[in-house]
C-alpha positions in Angstrom: -7.5 -3.9 33.9 -6.0 -6.3 31.4 -2.2 -7.2 31.0 -1.0 -9.0 27.8 2.4 -10.8 27.2 3.2 -12.3 23.8 6.8 -14.3 23.4 8.4 -17.0 20.8 8.3 -14.6 18.1 11.0 -15.1 15.7 12.5 -16.3 12.2 12.3 -19.2 10.8 12.4 -20.4 7.3 9.2 -21.4 4.7 7.2 -24.8 6.0 8.9 -24.4 9.7 6.5 -23.9 12.5 7.0 -21.5 15.6 4.5 -21.2 18.9 3.1 -18.1 20.3 2.4 -17.7 23.3 0.2 -15.0 25.5 -0.1 -14.2 29.5 -3.0 -13.0 31.1 -3.6 -11.2 33.9 -6.5 -9.1 35.2 -9.9 -9.7 35.4 -11.1 -13.4 34.5 -14.5 -12.1 33.3 -12.4 -9.1 30.9 -10.8 -12.2 28.7 -13.1 -14.6 28.7 -13.0 -14.2 25.2 -9.2 -13.7 23.7 -7.7 -13.8 19.6 -4.5 -13.7 17.8 -4.4 -10.8 14.6 -1.6 -10.2 12.8 -0.8 -7.0 10.8 2.5 -7.5 8.1 3.9 -5.2 6.5 2.4 -2.2 5.1 -0.7 -3.5 5.2 -3.7 -3.8 7.7 -4.5 -5.8 10.9 -6.0 -8.2 10.6 -7.8 -11.5 12.7 -5.8 -15.0 12.7 -7.7 -16.7 15.5 -10.0 -16.4 18.4 -11.5 -18.5 21.0 -13.8 -18.3 24.2 -13.3 -19.4 27.7 -13.7 -23.1 27.4 -12.4 -23.6 24.4 -15.1 -25.5 22.7 -15.4 -22.4 20.1 -12.2 -21.6 17.6 -12.5 -19.5 14.7 -9.8 -18.6 11.9 -9.0 -16.9 9.5 -8.9 -19.0 5.7 -5.3 -17.8 5.1 -4.1 -20.0 8.0 -7.3 -23.0 8.6 -5.2 -26.3 8.7 -2.0 -24.8 10.1 -2.4 -22.4 12.9 -4.3 -23.6 15.8 -5.1 -21.4 18.5 -5.6 -22.9 22.2 -5.5 -21.8 25.5 -4.5 -22.8 29.7 -6.3 -20.9 32.3 -4.9 -22.3 34.9 -1.6 -20.9 33.1 -3.7 -17.3 32.1 -2.3 -18.5 28.5 -3.6 -18.1 24.7 -1.1 -20.2 22.5 -1.4 -19.6 18.2 1.1 -22.9 17.1 1.8 -22.2 14.1 2.6 -25.0 11.2 4.2 -24.8 7.9 4.4 -21.2 8.4 5.2 -18.6 4.7 5.8 -16.5 3.8 3.2 -14.5 3.6 3.1 -15.0 7.7 5.3 -12.8 8.1 3.8 -10.2 10.2 3.5 -8.5 13.8 1.5 -10.9 15.8 -0.7 -9.4 18.3 -2.3 -10.3 21.2 -5.8 -9.6 22.2 -8.1 -9.8 24.7 -12.4 -9.3 25.6 -16.5 -9.9 26.6 -16.8 -11.3 23.0 -15.4 -11.2 19.5 -16.6 -7.3 18.5 -15.3 -6.5 21.8 -11.4 -7.0 22.4 -10.7 -4.0 24.4 -7.0 -5.5 25.3 -3.7 -5.7 23.3 -0.5 -6.5 23.8 2.2 -4.7 22.6 3.0 -7.3 19.7 5.7 -9.7 18.8 7.7 -10.0 15.2 7.6 -13.5 12.8 9.1 -13.8 10.1 9.3 -16.4 7.7 12.1 -16.4 5.0 11.9 -18.0 2.2 
C-alpha cells in the first residue's frame, strides 16, 4: 500500500512562488512514477507534471512549461513541485499521484489547496 501526503499549499499573489511536497511511503516499485495533478474550481482534474524514478524523464502540461519544475528525492521519499510565476489560472487543488507507469497512477494523496490572487 502506498500512502501520499501533500503539503505546501497556500495563498499567494500573482507572480509569486510556492513549493509543494509529497511524502510517500510503501513499496518503491509501486511508486516508481509520480505525478502532480490539479483540479481547478468547477473543472476536471488535469495532469500537471510527471517524473520517473531516476528523475531522468519528466513531462509537463503546456500551461506550466517554463514555470513549474517537478523533482524527487528518493532518499527522502519526497516528490516536489516548484511553482514560479504563479497566475490566477493556477488556482486549484493539487494532488500527488503514484504508480508503476504514468498510465497506472493508482495511488493518490488528499490534495492541497493553492490559491493565486491577482
